[in-house]
C-alpha positions in Angstrom: 76.6 88.4 80.5 79.2 88.9 83.1 78.6 91.0 86.3 80.2 94.5 85.6 80.7 94.9 89.2 82.9 91.8 89.8 85.9 91.6 87.8 87.6 88.4 88.3 90.5 88.4 86.0 93.5 91.2 86.0 97.3 91.2 85.9 99.1 90.7 89.2 102.6 91.3 90.1 104.8 88.5 89.4 106.0 86.0 92.4 109.7 86.5 91.6 109.0 90.5 92.0 106.7 90.1 95.0 109.4 87.8 96.8 112.2 90.5 95.9 110.0 93.5 96.9 109.0 91.8 100.2 112.4 91.8 101.4 112.4 95.7 101.6 110.6 98.1 104.0 107.5 99.8 103.0 109.3 103.2 104.1 112.0 102.4 101.4 109.5 101.7 98.6 107.5 105.1 99.6 110.6 106.9 99.3 111.7 105.8 95.8 108.2 105.9 94.5 108.3 109.8 95.4 107.2 109.7 99.1 103.7 108.6 98.0 101.6 105.4 98.1 101.4 105.2 102.0 98.0 104.7 103.3 96.7 106.8 106.1 98.4 106.2 109.4 95.1 105.3 111.0 95.4 101.9 109.1 97.6 100.1 111.3 98.9 96.2 112.0 96.8 94.7 114.8 100.2 93.9 116.3 103.6 95.7 115.2 105.4 92.3 114.3 102.7 91.8 111.5 104.1 92.2 107.9 102.5 91.4 104.5 103.2 91.7 100.8 101.3 90.6 97.5 99.0 91.6 94.9 96.0 93.8 95.6 92.3 92.1 95.3 90.3 95.3 95.9 87.0 95.2 97.5 84.4 98.1 98.0 81.8 97.5 100.5 79.0 99.7 102.1 79.9 100.7 105.6 79.5 97.7 108.1 78.3 95.2 105.2 80.9 92.4 104.4 78.8 90.6 101.9 81.6 91.4 99.0 84.2 90.4 101.1 83.2 86.9 101.5 82.6 86.9 97.5 86.2 88.2 97.1 87.6 85.5 99.4 86.0 83.0 97.1 87.7 84.5 94.0 91.0 85.2 95.7 94.2 83.7 94.3 97.2 82.4 96.9 99.2 85.5 97.4 96.6 88.1 97.0 96.2 90.7 99.7 92.6 91.7 100.4 92.5 95.6 99.9 88.9 96.7 101.3 87.3 100.3 100.9 85.3 100.1 104.0 84.6 104.1 104.0 86.6 104.4 107.2 83.6 103.0 109.0 84.3 101.8 112.8 80.8 101.2 114.1 81.0 97.7 113.4 83.7 95.1 112.3 84.2 93.8 108.7 86.1 90.7 109.7 87.0 88.6 112.4 88.8 85.5 113.3 86.7 83.0 111.3 87.2 84.8 108.3 90.8 85.5 109.0 91.2 81.6 109.4 89.6 81.0 105.9 91.6 83.5 104.4 95.0 81.9 105.7 93.8 78.5 104.6 92.8 80.0 101.1 96.5 81.2 101.0 95.4 84.9 101.1 98.5 86.8 102.1 96.7 89.3 104.4 94.3 92.1 104.6 94.3 96.0 104.6 91.0 97.6 105.2 89.7 101.2 105.9 87.4 99.6 108.4 87.1 97.8 111.5 88.3 94.2 112.5 87.3 92.3 115.7 88.8 89.0 117.6 92.1 91.1 117.7 93.7 88.9 120.4 92.6 85.8 118.6 94.1 87.2 115.3 97.2 88.3 116.7 97.6 84.8 118.3 97.3 83.5 114.9 99.9 85.7 113.4 97.7 86.4 110.3 98.5 89.8 109.1 95.7 92.2 109.3 95.9 96.0 108.9 92.8 97.9 110.0 91.6 101.4 110.8 90.6 100.1 114.2 88.6 97.4 116.1 85.1 97.0 117.3 83.1 94.3 118.6 79.8 94.6 116.6 79.6 92.2 113.9 78.7 93.2 110.3 75.5 92.7 108.1 75.8 90.6 104.9 73.1 92.5 102.8 74.5 95.2 100.6 76.0 94.8 97.3 79.4 96.6 96.5 82.1 95.8 93.9 85.4 93.5 93.3 88.4 94.2 91.2 87.7 98.0 90.6 89.7 100.8 91.8 89.2 101.8 95.3 90.2 104.5 97.7 91.6 103.1 100.7 93.4 105.4 103.3 93.6 108.4 100.9 95.3 106.3 98.2 93.8 105.0 94.9 94.5 101.1 94.7 94.0 99.4 91.5 93.6 95.8 91.4 96.9 94.0 90.8 99.1 96.8 92.7 101.8 95.6 94.9 101.0 96.0 98.5 103.3 95.7 101.4 103.0 96.5 105.3 104.8 96.6 108.2 104.9 98.2 111.9 105.0 101.6 109.9 101.8 101.0 108.1 101.0 99.9 104.5 102.5 101.1 101.1 100.9 100.6 97.8 102.8 100.9 94.4 101.3 100.6 91.1 101.9 97.2 89.6 103.4 98.7 86.3 105.9 100.6 88.4 107.1 98.0 91.0 109.7 96.1 89.3 111.5 99.4 87.7 111.7 100.5 91.4 113.5 97.7 92.8 117.0 98.6 91.7 116.7 102.0 93.4 115.0 100.7 96.5 117.6 98.3 97.1 120.6 100.7 96.6 118.7 103.0 99.1 119.1 100.1 101.6 122.8 99.9 101.1 123.3 103.9 101.1 121.2 104.1 104.4 123.2 101.1 106.0 126.5 103.1 104.9 125.2 106.4 106.5 124.1 104.7 109.8 127.8 103.1 109.8 129.3 106.5 109.2 127.2 108.0 112.0 128.0 105.2 114.5 131.8 106.0 113.8 131.2 109.8 114.8 130.2 111.6 111.4 126.7 112.8 112.7 126.7 115.9 110.5 123.9 116.3 107.6 126.2 117.5 104.8 123.1 118.6 103.0 121.6 120.9 105.8 123.4 124.3 105.3 122.6 124.4 101.8 118.8 123.4 102.6 118.5 126.2 105.1 120.0 128.8 102.7 117.3 127.6 100.0 114.8 128.0 102.5 116.0 131.4 103.3 116.6 130.6 107.0 120.3 131.5 106.4 121.9 134.1 104.2 124.7 133.3 102.0 127.8 133.2 103.9 126.0 132.5 107.2 126.3 129.2 108.9 124.7 127.4 112.1 
């Protein structure tokens, strides 16, 4: 009988969609997804230059225990992102440089965890993308069962296995696997629209055309009034 706590097979985002979506900023994808999907700002890259993109391989662990992360690494496919529900615990690290070297060798695209990492300087020197809620020198235990391939809550966002995950200096955004392909045209249009707006600003057009109407709608300005 299969272990119900470990789901090995689930749909992932296609490689072509991952490549296309990875060209976008997480902020753009969050905007076109309805300004949602961003993990809590406490989950940050260990270095601002780090970027990741791929399909979520979800892992739930008990605070301070990384047994199931090791199991997930052995099940991961190249291009997966480990998305780890570490319960926000920062009392000990869940992963360090040895595990990150193994992740890179396995082709895992990066790590996003609601927990702590360690060996931050080594990981930064490696250039391997790790997004964590903090750091702590303490090592983890390897004793407690958890789950792999189930929905998890990470940084206030529900992440399903196979969802699209993208991260940069701003943080991490998760988009449902079923939605990511359909959002790409709007996201790519938004990139062009924002570039045109910045060009107009640099040419001297700094006024926000929508501002007065929004102030009236909010009751700040009465009809006929202006700034």
